[in-house]
Wavefront OBJ file of the C-alpha trace (Angstrom):
o trace
v 68.585 67.717 118.487
v 68.402 65.540 115.396
v 70.627 62.504 114.952
v 72.513 64.341 112.198
v 73.246 67.210 114.587
v 74.481 64.689 117.159
v 76.881 63.202 114.604
v 78.225 66.679 113.768
v 78.668 67.445 117.479
v 80.573 64.185 117.961
v 82.815 64.996 114.988
v 83.421 68.466 116.390
v 84.451 66.953 119.704
v 86.803 64.525 117.946
v 88.571 67.231 115.954
v 88.229 70.123 118.361
v 88.100 68.068 121.503
v 89.754 70.210 124.158
v 86.495 71.199 125.773
v 84.829 72.051 122.495
v 87.181 74.930 121.711
v 88.260 75.813 118.207
v 91.513 77.461 117.378
v 92.049 80.542 115.245
v 94.958 81.570 113.030
v 97.576 83.850 114.473
v 101.005 85.242 113.714
v 103.720 85.641 116.321
v 106.544 87.979 115.406
v 109.519 89.300 117.273
v 109.634 93.062 117.692
v 112.056 95.345 119.477
v 112.124 94.288 123.139
v 109.278 91.798 122.794
v 106.683 90.097 120.643
v 103.594 90.896 118.631
v 100.698 88.453 118.410
v 98.172 89.106 115.641
v 95.093 86.868 115.739
v 92.347 86.665 113.119
v 88.940 86.900 114.769
v 86.360 87.931 112.190
v 82.895 88.437 113.578
v 84.126 88.743 117.169
v 83.753 91.982 119.106
v 86.325 93.093 121.663
v 83.693 92.656 124.385
v 83.689 88.917 123.606
v 87.480 88.500 123.842
v 89.356 87.643 127.031
v 93.156 87.838 127.280
v 94.931 86.330 130.280
v 98.588 85.939 131.196
v 99.610 83.518 133.921
v 102.812 81.586 134.633
v 104.365 82.692 131.341
v 101.364 81.603 129.251
v 99.272 84.013 127.190
v 95.732 82.715 126.652
v 93.321 84.338 124.247
v 89.718 83.161 124.325
v 86.656 84.473 122.535
v 83.091 83.620 121.766
v 80.970 84.279 118.739
v 77.271 84.831 118.965
v 74.302 84.202 116.730
v 70.798 85.541 116.763
v 69.020 83.039 118.996
v 65.634 84.047 117.575
v 66.519 83.659 113.895
v 65.204 80.795 111.791
v 68.226 79.849 109.708
v 67.816 78.385 106.230
v 71.582 77.914 106.004
v 73.637 77.832 109.180
v 77.370 77.384 108.467
v 78.960 79.721 110.984
v 79.828 77.897 114.167
v 79.642 79.405 117.624
v 82.040 77.153 119.500
v 84.274 79.167 121.801
v 87.724 80.052 120.446
v 90.856 79.537 122.512
v 94.600 79.634 121.957
v 97.567 79.625 124.341
v 101.202 80.544 123.755
v 104.043 79.996 126.207
v 106.580 82.786 126.671
v 109.747 83.217 128.702
v 110.573 86.230 130.808
v 107.752 88.692 130.089
v 106.985 92.017 131.732
v 103.310 91.390 132.491
v 102.626 95.047 133.284
v 103.404 96.141 129.713
v 101.082 93.774 127.817
v 98.693 95.782 125.637
v 95.993 94.786 123.168
v 93.849 96.407 120.519
v 91.310 95.121 118.041
v 90.780 96.477 114.563
v 88.980 95.080 111.496
v 88.725 91.543 112.893
v 92.375 91.442 113.979
v 93.424 91.258 117.617
v 96.927 92.654 118.211
v 98.664 91.876 121.499
v 102.028 93.503 122.226
v 104.209 91.788 124.796
v 107.452 93.240 126.120
v 110.281 91.179 127.562
v 111.746 92.123 130.905
v 114.737 94.407 130.672
v 117.683 92.873 132.461
v 118.744 95.110 135.291
v 122.351 96.199 135.168
v 123.810 95.400 138.557
v 127.007 97.103 139.590
v 130.129 95.000 139.732
v 130.736 93.650 143.185
v 133.986 92.488 144.674
v 133.733 89.507 146.995
v 136.071 89.389 149.972
v 137.623 86.037 150.822
v 137.278 85.122 154.492
l 1 2 3 4 5 6 7 8 9 10 11 12 13 14 15 16 17 18 19 20 21 22 23 24 25 26 27 28 29 30 31 32 33 34 35 36 37 38 39 40 41 42 43 44 45 46 47 48 49 50 51 52 53 54 55 56 57 58 59 60 61 62 63 64 65 66 67 68 69 70 71 72 73 74 75 76 77 78 79 80 81 82 83 84 85 86 87 88 89 90 91 92 93 94 95 96 97 98 99 100 101 102 103 104 105 106 107 108 109 110 111 112 113 114 115 116 117 118 119 120 121 122 123 124 125
């Protein structure tokens, strides 16, 4: 690795420091009974995307790949892993769905439906 590459790596770590992850743009919108997350991920295949939900936090991570055997004359596309987390409230984890189309990842998240409990009369002892 040349000294110039080392400087660029250090700058990357300064600006994208959380373990060398980069972020990606996304939109979060409210839909009926839940939310829709739309993330821009050009150049990423669905096989390279991982979506996890734990303790109310949705985490989307992805990796880009380059041809390891190519001799690049210009090399501007980075391959740092992508990662983004969003905290949610009361989510029905079993209804989370995702699809990927034209470089956009769409994750649909439904909120839990409050159960209607019958009115109960409490006896005084």
